[in-house]
DRENDOZA-531279 format. One line per 10 residues: number of its first residue (from 1); their letters; for each residue x, y, z of C-alpha. Coordinates in pm, 1 decimal, m for minus. Example, Ala and Ser with C-alpha at 12.3 -4.5 7.8 and 13.67 -1.06 7.14 Angstrom:
residues 2
1> as> 1230.0,m450.0,780.0  1367.0,m106.0,714.0 $
END
This chain:
residues 403
1> xxxxxxxxxx> m4.8,m26.2,1.7  124.1,350.2,m63.4  66.5,688.5,52.8  m2.3,960.3,m165.4  220.6,1289.3,m85.9  78.6,1588.4,m178.9  145.1,1988.9,m175.4  m5.5,2119.9,149.4  m212.5,2424.7,225.5  35.1,2721.2,200.1 $
11> xxxxxxxxxx> m111.8,2987.5,347.9  m386.0,3276.0,256.6  m313.8,3386.0,m106.7  m34.4,3144.9,m176.9  m138.6,2880.4,m464.7  178.3,2756.3,m598.0  533.1,2638.9,m490.7  850.5,2556.9,m646.3  1007.3,2259.1,m567.6  1360.4,2304.7,m389.9 $
21> xxxxxxxxxx> 1482.9,1969.5,m346.9  1445.7,1636.6,m276.1  1597.0,1532.3,75.1  1513.3,1144.4,m36.5  1547.6,933.0,m327.5  1318.3,649.2,m461.9  1417.5,319.0,m247.8  1555.8,517.2,52.6  1417.4,456.8,403.4  1193.7,732.7,550.6 $
31> xxxxxxxxxx> 1109.1,755.9,897.1  775.5,930.5,1008.7  812.6,1293.3,1018.7  1130.7,1309.4,814.2  1113.1,1579.7,572.2  1094.2,1440.0,210.0  1126.9,1736.8,m8.0  1160.0,2130.3,25.5  896.9,2358.7,m142.1  971.8,2757.9,m217.2 $
41> xxxxxxxxxx> 667.1,2984.4,m206.7  698.5,3361.2,m292.9  728.4,3429.2,81.9  881.5,3130.6,282.2  1056.6,2779.9,230.8  890.1,2492.4,407.5  964.2,2089.7,414.2  707.1,1839.0,358.4  716.8,1548.9,593.2  650.1,1195.6,561.8 $
51> xxxxxxxxxx> 327.5,1117.4,735.7  455.3,774.4,835.0  737.6,538.4,821.1  819.2,342.8,480.1  1024.3,369.6,155.6  1040.3,647.3,m78.2  833.8,531.2,m368.5  788.0,732.4,m735.4  875.0,1098.7,m742.1  613.1,1266.8,m1003.8 $
61> xxxxxxxxxx> 782.0,1586.1,m998.6  1143.9,1733.0,m1013.5  1348.1,1990.9,m885.9  1233.8,2342.6,m1030.5  900.4,2250.5,m1108.8  611.9,2438.1,m998.8  335.7,2297.0,m831.1  m7.6,2400.2,m705.3  m159.5,2308.7,m391.7  m303.9,1995.7,m384.1 $
71> xxxxxxxxxx> m83.5,1856.1,m651.4  43.6,1509.0,m602.2  437.5,1516.3,m524.5  546.6,1141.3,m478.0  440.8,800.7,m336.2  550.4,677.1,m5.0  541.9,284.4,31.8  503.8,114.1,347.6  808.5,m151.8,457.8  1146.7,m90.3,460.8 $
81> xxxxxxxxxx> 1419.2,m123.5,138.7  1186.7,m127.0,m93.7  1304.7,m140.1,m446.7  1360.9,202.3,m598.3  1059.3,315.4,m804.4  1133.0,412.1,m1191.3  1207.4,814.2,m1219.8  890.2,983.7,m1361.0  1042.1,1066.5,m1682.6  779.7,884.6,m1899.2 $
91> xxxxxxxxxx> 515.9,921.9,m1642.4  241.5,1124.4,m1659.7  329.0,1455.6,m1533.2  107.5,1613.6,m1231.5  m126.0,1827.0,m1370.7  m51.5,2105.8,m1159.7  350.3,2076.5,m1240.5  412.5,2365.5,m1501.5  689.2,2278.9,m1764.6  971.1,2542.2,m1798.8 $
101> xxxxxxxxxx> 868.7,2785.7,m2044.5  1121.4,2883.8,m2329.1  929.7,3213.5,m2341.4  669.0,3376.1,m2117.6  399.6,3344.1,m2395.7  53.8,3518.4,m2302.5  m220.4,3263.5,m2237.9  m559.7,3350.0,m2128.4  m531.9,3213.7,m1764.9  m840.7,3242.0,m1554.1 $
111> xxxxxxxxxx> m801.3,3449.8,m1256.2  m765.6,3241.6,m944.2  m1091.6,3248.3,m743.4  m986.0,3442.6,m450.3  m863.1,3696.2,m688.4  m1189.8,3706.4,m921.0  m1400.2,3750.7,m610.8  m1184.0,4055.7,m500.6  m1181.5,4189.2,m862.6  m1551.8,4192.0,m855.6 $
121> xxxxxxxxxx> m1595.9,4331.5,m534.9  m1360.1,4609.9,m603.8  m1477.0,4683.8,m979.9  m1159.2,4625.0,m1115.4  m1116.4,4504.5,m1467.1  m882.4,4194.4,m1487.1  m741.0,4323.3,m1783.3  m565.4,4599.0,m1579.2  m440.1,4372.5,m1316.2  m75.3,4202.1,m1412.3 $
131> xxxxxxxxxx> m38.9,3829.2,m1280.5  216.6,3685.2,m1121.7  111.3,3365.1,m1092.7  192.3,3051.8,m1339.3  134.4,3153.5,m1695.2  43.4,3473.5,m1577.4  m256.2,3393.5,m1376.2  m387.7,3670.8,m1182.6  m343.2,3575.0,m800.1  m483.5,3776.1,m501.7 $
141> xxxxxxxxxx> m165.5,3931.8,m387.0  m197.9,4067.9,m748.9  m544.1,4214.6,m667.3  m404.8,4350.0,m319.4  m122.0,4546.0,m478.2  m335.5,4704.8,m741.3  m584.7,4830.0,m470.8  m316.4,4921.2,m250.6  m149.8,5141.7,m520.1  m485.9,5333.5,m597.7 $
151> xxxxxxxxxx> m432.7,5217.3,m982.8  m542.1,4930.2,m1185.7  m314.7,5002.0,m1456.8  m120.9,4713.9,m1569.8  273.6,4716.2,m1538.8  422.2,4888.2,m1780.2  618.4,4605.1,m1902.2  530.9,4231.5,m1752.4  851.2,4081.9,m1888.3  1212.6,4233.9,m1848.1 $
161> xxxxxxxxxx> 1389.2,4366.8,m2152.2  1554.2,4069.9,m2324.5  1975.3,4042.6,m2225.0  2186.2,4109.7,m2492.5  2411.4,3801.9,m2563.5  2724.6,3771.2,m2406.2  3068.0,3736.1,m2609.1  3156.2,3402.9,m2712.8  3450.6,3397.3,m2501.2  3258.4,3518.0,m2186.0 $
171> xxxxxxxxxx> 2954.0,3235.0,m2238.6  3163.4,2959.0,m2115.0  3272.2,3152.5,m1787.5  2884.9,3259.1,m1689.2  2648.6,3030.4,m1499.4  2274.1,3074.2,m1528.6  2083.5,3014.0,m1220.6  1716.7,3042.7,m1195.1  1590.0,3264.8,m902.9  1402.0,3127.7,m650.5 $
181> xxxxxxxxxx> 1050.1,3206.3,m570.2  1166.4,3380.5,m248.1  1391.7,3593.1,m465.4  1134.8,3646.7,m751.4  933.7,3823.1,m501.8  1171.4,4005.3,m306.6  1249.2,4150.8,m668.5  898.4,4230.2,m763.9  788.2,4366.0,m439.5  1091.7,4592.0,m397.4 $
191> xxxxxxxxxx> 1040.7,4746.1,m771.9  661.7,4770.4,m727.5  721.9,5003.4,m412.9  954.9,5202.3,m608.1  697.9,5228.1,m878.1  389.1,5299.2,m631.1  510.4,5504.2,m329.6  653.5,5887.1,m358.7  963.1,5756.9,m162.5  1182.6,5996.6,m0.9 $
201> xxxxxxxxxx> 1481.2,5950.5,257.0  1566.3,6172.0,547.1  1891.2,6115.2,752.9  2047.2,6177.1,1081.7  2298.1,6072.4,1327.4  2298.8,5939.5,1674.5  2552.9,5946.2,1939.7  2531.7,5598.1,2064.9  2766.4,5704.0,2372.6  2470.0,5631.0,2656.7 $
211> xxxxxxxxxx> 2312.4,5328.0,2468.5  2672.8,5171.4,2440.6  2742.5,5277.5,2795.8  2412.2,5123.6,2961.4  2445.6,4812.9,2750.8  2795.5,4764.5,2884.3  2696.2,4817.4,3219.0  2420.4,4604.4,3215.6  2443.6,4336.2,2969.3  2579.2,4054.3,3202.8 $
221> xxxxxxxxxx> 2305.0,4109.8,3447.1  2037.2,4150.9,3174.4  2118.2,3797.8,3019.6  2125.6,3648.0,3378.1  1796.1,3743.4,3445.9  1644.5,3729.8,3079.0  1818.8,3461.0,2931.9  1853.8,3646.4,2599.6  2146.2,3880.7,2509.8  2111.4,4276.4,2539.9 $
231> xxxxxxxxxx> 2165.8,4409.2,2196.8  2091.3,4752.1,2019.8  1771.9,4632.4,1837.1  1555.7,4662.5,2173.9  1679.2,5007.5,2217.2  1575.3,5093.5,1850.9  1274.3,4895.8,1862.9  1144.7,5081.2,2161.5  1239.2,5439.3,2044.3  1084.4,5348.6,1734.6 $
241> xxxxxxxxxx> 721.5,5245.2,1882.2  733.9,5543.5,2118.8  787.7,5790.1,1812.2  525.2,5621.5,1618.1  279.8,5714.6,1902.4  333.8,6065.8,1818.0  357.1,6039.1,1468.4  70.7,5781.3,1339.8  116.3,5830.9,983.3  431.3,5667.0,980.1 $
251> xxxxxxxxxx> 285.5,5368.8,1096.2  m13.6,5415.9,846.1  m107.3,5261.3,513.1  m291.9,5395.3,190.3  m580.5,5182.3,84.0  m700.6,5306.8,m249.1  m831.6,5690.7,m152.9  m838.0,5607.3,227.3  m545.6,5626.9,497.1  m571.9,5314.0,758.1 $
261> xxxxxxxxxx> m402.3,5401.9,1071.9  m284.7,5151.4,1304.8  m322.2,5190.2,1668.1  m57.3,4916.4,1762.9  281.7,4827.4,1582.4  387.8,4511.9,1469.7  754.8,4572.0,1392.1  907.7,4362.3,1084.6  1257.6,4336.3,1119.5  1484.0,4263.5,796.8 $
271> xxxxxxxxxx> 1687.5,3964.9,858.1  1943.1,3795.8,645.4  1904.2,3411.7,569.2  2062.2,3174.9,325.1  1797.1,3232.1,94.8  1769.4,3583.1,75.8  1629.8,3888.5,300.7  1306.0,3798.1,516.8  1117.6,4017.6,713.9  945.2,3846.9,1009.4 $
281> xxxxxxxxxx> 730.4,4039.5,1257.9  734.1,4122.1,1603.2  340.6,4124.0,1699.9  234.8,4419.0,1944.1  584.0,4532.1,1993.6  453.3,4865.4,2136.4  318.8,4656.3,2429.6  670.7,4479.5,2480.8  961.9,4551.3,2729.9  1293.1,4559.6,2578.1 $
291> xxxxxxxxxx> 1370.5,4204.1,2724.7  1087.2,4096.2,2537.8  1152.3,4255.4,2222.8  1484.1,4129.6,2221.1  1389.5,3784.3,2285.9  1125.5,3805.9,2003.4  1385.3,3910.2,1756.2  1647.8,3660.5,1880.5  1400.0,3380.0,1784.9  1283.4,3513.9,1466.4 $
301> xxxxxxxxxx> 1667.7,3537.0,1356.8  1725.6,3195.7,1443.6  1432.2,3039.0,1284.0  1512.3,3241.2,946.2  1856.3,3104.5,951.9  1727.0,2738.9,1008.2  1418.2,2814.3,742.8  1151.9,2755.1,1003.2  969.5,3063.0,976.4  584.2,3013.6,899.8 $
311> xxxxxxxxxx> 360.0,3211.2,674.7  213.9,3382.2,984.6  560.4,3497.5,1097.2  601.9,3717.2,773.7  257.5,3889.4,761.5  106.2,4199.8,924.0  400.5,4421.8,955.8  327.0,4792.6,1009.5  652.9,4942.7,1015.5  1009.5,4776.0,934.0 $
321> xxxxxxxxxx> 1364.8,4833.3,1068.8  1637.5,4723.5,837.9  1996.2,4703.6,1010.7  2255.6,4693.8,735.6  2524.4,4830.5,1005.4  2591.9,4456.1,1094.8  2748.3,4406.4,729.4  2970.7,4754.7,789.2  2703.5,4965.1,593.7  2799.4,5315.2,663.4 $
331> xxxxxxxxxx> 2463.0,5458.2,493.3  2198.3,5379.1,257.9  1847.7,5421.1,121.1  1602.8,5145.6,227.9  1345.9,5058.1,14.4  996.1,5049.1,188.7  821.2,4719.8,261.2  481.0,4761.2,98.2  192.4,4872.4,203.9  397.2,5032.7,506.5 $
341> xxxxxxxxxx> 495.2,5400.6,478.8  817.5,5401.1,661.6  1148.6,5175.3,728.2  1413.0,5280.9,929.9  1762.9,5184.9,821.0  2060.5,5152.7,1093.0  2398.1,5166.1,1014.8  2772.7,5071.5,1156.6  2886.4,5242.8,1455.4  3194.6,5451.4,1388.6 $
351> xxxxxxxxxx> 3401.8,5690.8,1607.3  3392.2,6012.5,1452.2  3480.6,6347.0,1555.1  3182.3,6620.4,1681.5  3160.8,6927.9,1860.6  3009.7,6918.9,2200.9  3021.8,7242.3,2434.5  3244.0,7414.4,2193.7  3519.2,7134.8,2202.7  3590.3,6856.8,1916.4 $
361> xxxxxxxxxx> 3543.6,6519.2,2099.3  3530.4,6177.3,1967.3  3210.2,5974.0,1967.9  3031.5,5629.7,1844.9  2817.2,5806.2,1602.7  2559.1,5594.9,1392.2  2362.0,5749.1,1059.9  1997.8,5680.9,1062.6  1784.4,5677.9,737.3  1425.5,5698.7,715.1 $
371> xxxxxxxxxx> 1274.3,5634.0,396.9  886.0,5729.1,380.6  611.6,5766.6,159.5  561.9,6131.0,82.3  215.4,6066.5,m43.9  89.6,6000.7,350.7  402.7,6158.3,536.1  516.1,6492.1,550.2  860.8,6597.0,542.1  785.5,6748.5,899.4 $
381> xxxxxxxxxx> 650.9,6439.8,1012.3  934.5,6219.8,896.4  1206.8,6448.5,1026.4  1020.6,6493.3,1372.3  982.7,6103.3,1380.5  1369.6,6049.1,1304.7  1455.2,6329.2,1583.0  1230.5,6172.4,1836.1  1456.9,5845.7,1794.1  1753.2,6028.3,1803.5 $
391> xxxxxxxxxx> 1629.7,6184.4,2121.7  1548.5,5873.8,2287.8  1859.8,5667.7,2212.3  2105.8,5963.3,2322.0  1875.8,5980.7,2640.4  1805.5,5615.7,2722.1  1583.1,5697.2,3050.4  1309.8,5850.9,2796.1  1301.7,5473.8,2711.8  1201.0,5399.2,3070.4 $
401> xxx> 1005.0,5716.2,3141.0  813.4,5690.4,2782.4  903.9,6068.3,2725.2 $
END
């Protein structure tokens, strides 16, 4: 008797995935709950476990294939040490497995049911929404992006410009690697944010002396009591949540012709992972202590590196912090994490000469960058927001006293 291994439900608005890699080959012994195959979606990477012990049977899709929710991936045979089933080279492929197209030829794919329903509700012409699904299918996320941008006009060009051929002497030294679903989504969302928002960046610098002194004084006691290291992210997160209370526009988003103000802070924290940039969310960060924030960020960072983030971990952020300083960045202009209206960029701490009380002194300084959507956030609000963060970090007692 054999058990069917199918693509599980992947989360709201996610209808397809790409086969990342098979952990087991036909004939391999499999233990219950042992990972069989890795699926890459446009948000996270997940592993499909074995429902029971047995022997890996026939694999119906290959690495790199695109499959939809519910598609048959493989068969799991009962018993141990079974004979390897033949590879599915001539077998009928799963109906949802998409062949690698030679060219993105336009086809009339029906929108996904959830997308069709949303377009009907919002009176959106399906022809005005560029689809990102298999063969150009319009997905729910595409409609959400169109509604959030306030326009239903299709993208100027759904396909990138053709790449000029390489010189013969260079072609043999090049390597072509298909982008992962996650990397494709990162590229699309960042470009969509640039095309949609009236993005502007304002800068300031902050003297980190007080925070560094406080951290040095209490880091051992902090870790002993709370079981987590005292870093800089806890201070920045707390400063951000307080500043957002004063400048709520930075924590809002545009929905068509409306502005949605969020009376809570779900803080998204950009984290580098082996598969690319991911942005998990610390929920209700405004209700947390510095210790709770540090613990939550540490946990999310660890799960990001281990590929264990879930769809829920990535959704619902209202404001983002990106720390390029851990990689040595001195200054940058971060791109918005749509549909959010603000993102704070942290950078490396560097000793620099500054003037204090008429004297030139050396201080550990950090440049801060706030990118924001100028359609909803005025320049005065953006500057005030950044100044409030600077004031809180240069005088950390403000964080304790909520000033």
